[in-house]
C-alpha positions in Angstrom: 114.3 154.6 53.8 116.1 153.1 57.1 112.6 151.8 58.9 112.5 150.2 55.2 115.7 148.4 55.7 115.2 147.2 58.6 111.5 145.7 58.4 113.2 144.1 55.1 116.2 142.6 57.3 113.6 141.7 60.3 111.5 139.7 57.2 114.5 138.1 56.3 115.0 137.0 59.4 111.8 135.6 60.0 112.0 133.5 56.3 114.4 131.4 58.2 113.2 131.0 61.3 113.9 132.4 65.3 117.9 133.7 65.8 120.3 131.8 66.5 121.2 132.3 70.4 121.6 135.0 72.7 123.8 136.7 71.5 126.3 135.4 73.9 127.9 132.7 71.7 126.8 129.5 73.7 124.1 127.8 72.2 121.7 125.1 73.7 121.5 121.8 71.8 120.4 118.2 72.0 122.7 115.7 72.3 122.8 112.1 73.9 124.9 110.5 76.9 123.5 106.6 76.8 119.8 106.7 76.8 119.8 110.4 78.4 118.4 113.1 76.5 121.2 116.2 77.1 121.3 119.8 77.0 124.9 121.1 75.7 126.1 124.0 75.7 128.8 125.4 73.0 130.6 127.5 74.5 134.6 126.2 73.6 136.2 125.9 69.7 139.5 123.8 70.9 138.4 120.2 69.6 140.6 117.2 67.9 140.5 116.7 64.2 140.0 112.8 63.1 141.4 112.1 59.4 138.8 110.7 57.1 141.3 109.6 54.6 144.6 109.6 56.5 146.8 110.0 53.7 150.4 110.1 55.8 151.7 109.6 59.3 150.0 113.0 61.1 148.8 113.1 64.3 145.3 114.2 65.9 145.6 118.1 66.2 143.9 120.4 68.3 142.6 123.6 67.0 141.3 126.5 68.0 139.2 128.5 65.7 139.3 132.3 65.5 138.3 133.6 61.8 140.0 137.5 60.4 140.4 139.9 58.0 142.7 141.4 55.6 142.2 145.0 54.4 141.2 145.6 51.0 143.2 148.4 49.1 142.1 152.1 48.7 141.0 152.9 45.5 142.9 155.0 43.5 142.4 158.4 41.7 145.0 159.1 38.4 145.3 162.8 36.9 146.0 162.3 33.3 146.4 166.4 33.1 145.9 169.8 34.8 142.5 170.1 33.3 140.9 166.4 34.1 141.0 163.7 36.8 139.7 160.2 35.7 139.0 157.7 37.9 140.8 154.5 37.2 138.5 151.4 38.4 139.3 147.7 38.8 136.7 145.1 39.0 138.3 142.7 41.5 136.5 139.7 42.6 135.7 139.7 46.4 137.6 137.8 47.9 136.8 134.1 49.8 139.1 132.8 52.5 139.0 128.8 51.5 139.8 126.6 55.1 139.7 122.8 53.1 139.3 120.4 55.7 137.7 117.9 53.7 140.0 115.0 54.8 139.2 115.4 58.2 136.4 114.6 60.5 134.9 117.5 62.3 132.3 117.2 65.2 129.3 119.1 64.4 129.1 121.3 67.4 132.6 122.5 67.0 131.9 123.2 63.6 128.6 125.0 64.0 130.1 127.2 66.8 133.2 127.9 64.4 130.8 129.5 62.2 128.5 131.7 64.6 131.6 133.2 65.8 132.8 133.9 61.9 129.0 135.6 61.7 129.2 137.7 64.7 133.0 139.1 63.7 130.8 140.1 60.2 127.9 141.3 61.7 130.8 143.9 63.6 132.9 144.5 61.0 129.4 145.7 58.5 129.3 148.6 61.2 133.0 149.6 61.1 132.2 148.9 56.4 135.2 146.7 56.9 133.8 143.5 55.8 136.1 142.9 52.7 135.6 139.1 52.5 133.7 136.1 52.7 134.4 132.9 54.0 133.8 129.1 52.6 134.7 125.7 54.8 134.3 122.6 53.4 135.0 119.9 55.8 133.2 115.9 56.5 131.5 115.2 60.2 131.2 112.6 62.4 127.9 110.8 62.1 125.3 113.2 63.4 121.4 114.2 62.5 120.4 117.6 62.7 117.3 119.2 62.7 116.3 122.7 61.1 114.4 125.2 63.6 111.2 124.3 62.2 111.7 120.3 62.2 109.4 117.7 63.3 110.6 115.0 65.6 107.5 112.8 63.1 110.5 112.8 60.0 112.9 110.5 63.3 112.4 106.8 63.0 113.6 106.3 66.5 113.2 107.2 69.9 114.6 110.3 71.0 116.2 109.6 73.8 117.9 106.3 72.2 118.9 108.0 68.9 122.0 106.3 67.2 123.6 109.5 66.8 124.0 113.1 68.7 121.5 115.3 67.3 121.6 119.3 67.2 118.8 121.2 66.6 120.0 124.1 64.8 118.7 127.4 63.9 119.3 126.2 59.8 115.7 126.1 57.3 114.7 122.7 56.5 113.9 119.6 58.2 116.2 116.2 59.2 119.5 115.1 57.6 122.4 112.8 58.1 125.9 113.9 57.9 128.3 112.0 58.1 131.6 110.3 56.9 132.0 110.4 52.8 130.6 112.9 52.6 131.4 117.0 52.1 129.7 119.3 53.8 130.1 123.3 52.3 129.9 126.0 54.6 130.0 129.3 52.6 129.9 132.5 55.4 128.9 135.2 52.7 127.4 138.8 52.7 124.4 138.7 49.9 124.7 142.3 50.4 128.0 141.9 47.4 125.9 139.2 45.6 122.5 139.1 45.8 120.0 140.1 48.3 117.2 137.1 47.2 117.7 134.2 48.9 115.7 132.0 46.1 118.1 133.0 44.1 121.6 131.8 46.6 119.8 128.6 46.8 119.8 128.3 43.5 123.3 129.3 43.3 123.9 126.4 45.7 122.4 123.6 43.2 124.4 125.3 40.5 127.6 124.4 42.2 127.1 120.9 42.5 124.9 120.5 39.2 128.4 121.5 37.9 130.4 119.6 40.3 128.4 116.6 38.7 129.0 117.1 35.1 132.2 118.1 34.8 133.7 115.7 36.9 131.4 112.2 36.8 129.1 113.8 33.6 126.0 112.7 35.8 123.4 114.5 34.7 121.9 116.4 37.8 119.0 118.8 38.1 116.8 120.2 40.3 113.3 119.5 41.4 110.0 122.4 41.3 109.0 122.8 44.9 111.6 121.2 46.4 115.5 122.6 47.1 118.3 120.3 46.7 120.5 118.4 43.5 119.1 115.7 42.1 119.5 112.8 40.0 116.3 111.0 39.1 114.4 110.2 41.5 117.2 110.5 43.8 118.7 113.5 46.0 122.4 113.8 46.1 123.2 117.2 47.9 120.9 118.6 50.3 120.7 122.7 51.7 119.8 123.9 54.4 120.9 127.7 55.4 120.4 130.8 58.0 120.5 134.5 56.8 121.1 136.9 59.4 121.3 140.4 58.5 122.2 139.2 55.2 125.0 137.4 56.4 123.9 133.9 55.4 125.6 130.7 56.9 125.3 126.6 57.3 125.1 125.5 53.6 124.9 121.7 51.3 126.0 118.2 51.9 127.0 116.1 48.8 126.8 113.0 49.3 130.3 111.3 47.3 130.7 107.6 49.2 128.3 108.1 52.2 127.4 105.2 53.7 123.3 105.5 53.1 122.2 103.4 56.0 122.1 105.7 58.3 119.1 108.1 56.5 116.8 104.6 56.4 116.4 105.9 60.5 114.6 109.2 59.2 112.8 110.9 56.2 115.5 112.9 55.0 114.3 116.4 54.7 110.9 115.3 55.0 110.3 113.4 51.6 108.7 110.6 52.0 108.5 109.5 48.8 112.0 109.9 47.4 115.7 108.2 48.3 119.0 109.6 49.1 121.9 109.0 46.7 125.1 109.5 46.1 127.8 109.5 43.8 129.4 106.7 44.8 126.5 104.4 44.1 125.5 105.9 40.9 129.0 105.1 39.2 128.9 102.1 40.5 125.5 101.1 38.8 126.0 102.4 35.7 129.7 100.2 36.0 127.4 97.0 36.5 124.6 98.2 33.7 127.0 98.9 31.2 129.6 95.4 32.5 133.0 98.5 32.1 135.7 97.4 32.5 136.1 101.3 33.8 137.3 101.5 38.1 136.2 104.4 39.5 138.6 106.3 41.7 139.3 105.0 45.4 137.2 106.9 48.4 140.1 109.2 49.3 141.2 110.4 45.6 137.0 110.8 45.0 136.6 112.8 48.4 139.8 115.1 46.9 138.7 115.5 43.5 134.8 116.3 44.5 136.2 118.8 46.8 138.7 120.8 44.6 135.8 120.9 41.9 133.1 122.1 44.3 135.8 125.6 45.5 136.5 125.5 41.7 132.5 125.9 41.1 131.8 127.6 43.8 134.3 130.3 42.5 133.4 130.4 39.1 129.6 130.6 40.0 129.5 133.3 43.0 132.7 135.5 41.4 134.8 135.3 44.0 138.8 135.0 44.5 139.4 131.9 46.6 142.2 132.2 48.3 143.0 129.0 51.0 144.5 129.3 54.1 145.9 126.5 56.3 144.5 124.6 59.1 144.3 127.0 61.3 146.8 125.9 64.7 146.9 128.9 66.2 144.9 131.5 67.2 144.1 134.7 65.3 
């Protein structure tokens, strides 16, 4: 049985591509300095966050992220009489720590390193049978293109040595995509052993989260398209999904275009799909208001980001049946 479990995990690892990194905590990625392609080694987790939607006079802050865990309470046995002992069990939802950085622009390589540091710690906790909590990170990125582990350069409409933004080849599945301001990126880091050890189920559940958000908050009727991953409204893709699963710990996640400037998508073939286009919530709402000559005004960009983020977290908790514990943006080492 042990050998069978090992083979299953190895197969699951191959399903999403080559192993991530060398276990040292460093990762080589493609970047750009001037017109020269540069190899960047991601090691330092300290970085500056720039507010995407400033609402006060907070200055830029430097954070160093470290994941941490909380031990769960042990089960209790109640003796009702001297001859019978009844074990009382309570169906508690699995905990999920949520870091809401949705108003921040976080450099991609730093968020990537943060995810991998959490995954590394979670694997160690699994060995100790102490993996008691999942993690959810919600943020925005500075403009960046990312490629999956097997992505083809043929889907880039520019010279990779003279790219408009930094480029990172990651260990996630899928083809090239763009991240930037106005796009909410959700990184769940969850142990599928406590949910369902089925990658197709997991992708479908992530799609379900977005479909519920679009319906409940914006009355947008979104759907799936057979054979394609993501969330669609007609011919437009509003949310892209790309994940990595290692020892049944899933990370990377989904990106939902809320108020995103879609122009950078014209420089690539998003997700390698040539006959469809990318859309955003804001674009769809504007089209609806114009076509119906409605006097209703949509919320400003920052408000739209805020309500979408709250809805994403809510629907995630319901779809995955987890108990959300909001954590402050880390400003200290844990």
